[in-house]
C-alpha positions in Angstrom: -112.3 -93.1 -44.4 -110.4 -96.5 -46.0 -109.1 -96.7 -49.2 -109.2 -100.5 -50.5 -106.4 -101.9 -52.9 -107.7 -103.2 -56.4 -105.6 -106.1 -56.4 -105.9 -107.5 -52.8 -108.7 -105.7 -51.3 -106.8 -104.3 -48.0 -108.1 -101.9 -46.7 -106.1 -98.7 -45.2 -106.7 -95.1 -43.8 -104.9 -92.7 -46.4 -103.3 -90.6 -43.1 -101.3 -93.7 -42.1 -99.9 -93.5 -45.3 -99.5 -89.9 -45.4 -101.8 -89.2 -48.2 -103.1 -85.6 -48.8 -106.3 -84.7 -49.8 -105.2 -84.3 -53.4 -103.8 -87.2 -53.7 -106.7 -89.2 -52.5 -108.9 -87.6 -54.8 -106.4 -88.7 -57.8 -106.4 -92.1 -56.9 -110.1 -92.7 -56.5 -110.0 -92.4 -60.6 -108.1 -95.2 -60.8 -107.8 -98.9 -59.4 -105.0 -97.9 -56.7 -102.6 -100.6 -55.9 -101.0 -100.7 -51.9 -97.7 -101.1 -51.7 -97.5 -104.7 -51.5 -99.2 -105.3 -54.6 -98.1 -102.2 -56.7 -96.6 -103.0 -60.2 -95.1 -100.9 -62.5 -97.5 -99.1 -65.1 -95.3 -99.4 -67.9 -94.2 -103.2 -67.6 -97.0 -104.2 -65.6 -94.3 -106.3 -63.2 -93.8 -106.1 -59.2 -90.2 -107.3 -59.6 -87.0 -105.0 -58.8 -88.5 -103.4 -56.1 -85.2 -101.3 -55.5 -85.9 -99.5 -58.8 -89.7 -98.9 -58.9 -90.8 -95.2 -57.7 -94.2 -93.4 -57.2 -95.3 -90.4 -58.6 -95.8 -87.7 -56.2 -99.1 -86.6 -58.1 -100.9 -90.2 -58.3 -98.9 -92.5 -56.5 -98.3 -95.1 -59.7 -95.4 -97.2 -59.6 -93.0 -97.0 -62.4 -89.4 -98.5 -62.9 -86.7 -96.4 -63.5 -85.2 -98.0 -66.0 -89.4 -98.4 -68.1 -89.4 -94.5 -68.2 -85.5 -94.1 -69.0 -84.1 -93.1 -65.6 -80.6 -94.5 -64.6 -81.8 -94.1 -60.8 -84.9 -93.0 -58.5 -84.5 -88.7 -59.0 -83.9 -87.1 -55.3 -86.7 -84.7 -54.9 -90.0 -85.3 -56.4 -90.7 -86.9 -59.5 -94.2 -86.6 -61.6 -94.9 -89.2 -64.2 -95.8 -88.2 -68.0 -99.5 -89.1 -66.9 -99.7 -86.1 -64.4 -97.3 -83.6 -66.0 -100.0 -81.2 -67.0 -101.5 -80.7 -63.6 -100.3 -77.2 -61.8 -97.7 -78.4 -59.6 -99.3 -76.2 -56.5 -101.0 -79.4 -56.2 -97.9 -81.9 -56.1 -97.1 -84.0 -53.5 -93.5 -83.0 -52.0 -92.6 -86.5 -50.5 -92.2 -89.5 -52.5 -92.1 -92.7 -50.8 -90.0 -95.9 -52.6 -91.6 -99.4 -52.3 -90.4 -100.2 -49.0 -91.8 -97.0 -47.8 -88.5 -95.0 -47.3 -88.9 -91.4 -47.7 -86.9 -90.3 -50.8 
């Protein structure tokens, strides 16, 4: 199976991104963006990549300053959109924009 970016239409295998089945099911429900096209859900901008973080449940991008955080939190982070989903379904590894595990 290949998933496609809603912006550039590039395709990627979910396994190459280390996506769980649960995360794959979630990203199929919205216009998913690849790491190169990822924008902040709140401000819509791709800038300040070093301050971009991704929800462990849905993979949407958020700037730390757009959600009121001073820095990217250690461990996992769940956005407000996903807060009502049981923690047993949450992904434990979070990637920054440059694909580093944080």
